[in-house]
C-alpha positions in Angstrom: -7.2 7.9 0.8 -3.5 8.9 1.0 -2.3 12.5 2.0 1.0 14.4 0.5 3.7 14.8 2.7 3.5 18.1 3.3 0.2 17.6 4.8 -1.9 20.0 2.0 -3.7 17.7 0.0 -5.5 14.4 0.0 -5.6 12.3 -2.7 -8.7 9.6 -3.1 -9.5 6.6 -5.1 -12.7 5.5 -5.6 -15.6 3.0 -7.4 -16.5 5.4 -10.1 -13.1 4.8 -11.4 -11.4 8.1 -10.9 -9.0 10.1 -8.7 -10.1 12.9 -6.7 -7.2 15.4 -5.5 -8.3 17.7 -2.2 -6.9 20.8 -0.4 -7.0 20.3 3.2 -7.4 23.7 3.9 -10.3 24.6 1.9 -11.7 21.1 1.9 -12.7 21.1 -2.0 -11.4 19.3 -4.6 -9.4 20.5 -6.9 -8.2 18.0 -9.5 -9.8 14.9 -10.8 -7.7 12.0 -12.1 -9.4 9.6 -14.7 -8.2 7.2 -17.0 -9.3 3.6 -15.0 -11.0 1.4 -16.7 -12.2 0.0 -13.3 -12.0 1.0 -9.5 -9.1 2.9 -7.9 -8.7 0.8 -5.4 -5.1 2.2 -3.8 -3.3 5.4 -4.3 -0.1 6.7 -3.3 2.4 10.2 -3.0 5.6 10.2 -3.6 7.9 12.0 -0.8 7.9 14.8 -3.0 5.1 15.1 -3.6 4.7 15.6 -7.3 3.4 12.4 -8.0 0.9 10.1 -7.7 0.9 6.1 -8.5 -2.7 4.0 -8.6 -3.4 1.0 -8.9 -6.8 -0.6 -10.2 -9.6 -2.9 -11.0 -8.3 -2.8 -14.4 -4.9 -4.4 -13.7 -2.7 -1.1 -14.1 -1.4 1.2 -12.5 -1.0 4.7 -13.6 1.4 7.4 -12.5 0.3 10.8 -12.6 1.6 14.3 -12.6 -0.1 15.6 -9.6 0.5 19.7 -10.9 -0.9 19.2 -14.3 -3.0 15.7 -13.7 -2.0 14.6 -16.1 -1.4 10.7 -16.7 2.4 9.9 -17.9 2.4 6.2 -17.6 0.5 3.5 -17.5 2.1 0.2 -16.1 0.4 -3.0 -17.6 1.6 -6.3 -16.3 -0.5 -8.0 -13.6 -3.0 -10.6 -14.8 -5.3 -9.2 -12.0 -6.9 -6.6 -10.1 -4.4 -4.6 -8.5 -5.1 -3.8 -4.5 -1.9 -1.2 -3.2 0.9 0.5 -4.5 3.6 2.2 -2.8 5.8 4.3 -3.5 9.8 3.7 -2.3 11.8 6.3 -0.6 13.8 7.3 -2.8 10.5 7.9 -5.6 12.2 5.4 -8.4 10.3 2.5 -7.7 6.8 1.7 -6.9 5.3 -1.7 -5.5 2.5 -3.4 -6.5 0.1 -6.0 -4.9 -2.3 -8.4 -6.6 -4.9 -10.8 -6.8 -2.7 -12.4 -9.0 -0.7 -13.3 -6.4 2.5 -11.2 -6.9 4.4 -8.1 -6.3 5.7 -6.3 -8.5 8.3 -3.9 -8.4 8.5 -1.0 -11.2 11.2 1.1 -12.6 9.3 4.7 -12.5 11.5 6.4 -15.1 11.4 3.5 -17.4 7.8 2.3 -16.8 9.3 -1.7 -16.7 8.6 -4.0 -14.0 12.4 -5.3 -12.9 11.4 -7.8 -10.5 8.1 -9.7 -9.5 7.9 -11.6 -5.8 6.3 -14.7 -5.7 5.4 -16.5 -2.9 2.0 -16.0 -1.8 -1.2 -18.4 -2.3 -3.8 -15.8 -2.1 -4.3 -12.6 -3.3 -2.2 -10.0 -2.0 -4.1 -7.4 -0.5 -1.3 -4.5 0.9 2.4 -3.8 0.5 4.5 -1.3 2.1 8.4 0.1 1.6 10.4 0.0 4.8 11.7 3.8 5.5 15.1 2.4 4.4 13.3 0.9 1.4 15.1 -2.3 1.3 12.3 -4.2 2.7 8.8 -4.4 1.1 6.0 -6.2 3.2 3.2 -7.7 1.6 -0.3 -8.5 3.6 -1.9 -12.0 2.2 -5.2 -13.3 1.8 -3.4 -16.7 2.4 -3.3 -15.2 6.2 0.5 -14.5 6.4 3.1 -11.1 6.1 5.6 -11.6 4.6 9.1 -9.4 4.2 10.8 -9.0 1.2 14.7 -7.7 0.8 14.0 -5.8 -2.4 17.3 -6.0 -4.1 17.4 -9.7 -3.8 13.6 -10.4 -4.7 14.1 -13.0 -1.6 11.3 -13.6 0.9 12.9 -13.3 4.1 10.7 -13.6 7.2 6.6 -15.0 7.1 5.2 -14.1 9.8 2.1 -16.2 11.2 -0.3 -15.4 13.9 -3.4 -14.0 12.4 -6.2 -16.5 11.6 -7.9 -14.4 9.3 -7.1 -12.5 5.7 -4.4 -9.5 5.8 -6.1 -6.4 4.6 -3.6 -3.9 5.2 0.3 -3.3 6.6 2.4 -0.3 7.8 5.4 0.6 8.9 6.3 2.9 12.0 8.5 5.5 11.0 12.0 3.9 11.2 11.3 0.5 10.9 11.5 -1.7 13.7 7.5 -1.9 13.8 5.0 -3.5 11.2 1.4 -3.3 12.3 -0.8 -5.6 10.5 -4.5 -5.2 10.1 -7.1 -8.7 9.6 -10.5 -9.9 8.7 -10.2 -11.5 12.3 -10.9 -7.9 13.8 -7.5 -7.7 15.5 -4.3 -5.2 14.3 -1.1 -7.6 15.3 2.2 -6.0 16.1 5.4 -7.0 14.5 9.0 -7.1 15.4 11.0 -6.9 12.5 14.1 -7.8 13.1 12.7 -11.1 14.8 9.4 -11.9 13.2 8.1 -11.9 16.6 4.0 -10.6 17.3 4.7 -8.4 20.6 1.3 -6.8 21.0 -2.3 -7.9 20.0 -4.9 -5.1 19.6 -8.0 -6.0 20.3 -11.1 -3.8 20.4 -12.6 -4.0 16.2 -15.8 -6.3 16.4 -14.9 -6.7 12.4 -12.7 -6.9 9.7 -9.9 -4.4 9.4 -9.6 -2.3 6.4 -6.9 -0.1 7.4 -3.9 0.4 9.6 -1.4 3.7 10.1 1.1 5.0 12.5 1.3 8.6 13.3 4.3 10.4 12.1 6.1 10.1 15.5 5.1 6.2 16.1 3.2 7.0 19.0 -0.5 5.9 17.9 -1.9 3.8 15.3 -5.2 4.5 13.9 -7.2 1.6 12.0 -10.6 1.3 10.5 -13.2 -1.7 10.6 -16.3 -2.9 8.9 -17.7 -3.1 12.1 -18.6 0.8 11.6 
């Protein structure tokens, strides 16, 4: 699921291969976006709320016009399921993480893949842009988080400490810290500049599926398989 920046709408991707847009105030579905041929595994709004990107197990990313509900582009190039998508802060690019072990960076205007980031040795489950758009964080089933410089496409840091696959990564508002959730049931907070883990949050008894900072960075929400 993903909120629009103004908080008025929520997009949800499903195993029924569709994305639904909901009005938060009324709680009602207002649109169904159909076109994927398999699970809609990830959704993300552009910051202006006009567009939505979705990743799917059909190996594609689709870009949607929110007002009309129409698919305006289909991005093809991954050789396996797409597990995560993220818009750049300026809305010009979309990053996608895939089970083919790569991260692709797509130019929205042309629909072309302009960079492929290679370095993980297992599925990439989560990708996130830093708030300034200069870096991408990726979490993988290879137990590592990698920080990539967007301009060069180089991996500048590998964060290691989890003892099981990484399922989700999330930057705080100013990009100083990164939170990671893992199948080891732990959430780790990383200092981005040093690459060191500064805090481990314990309490879940099963795999962490998702982590997300509050807008002010004071709180962190987490979802887990422990019910």
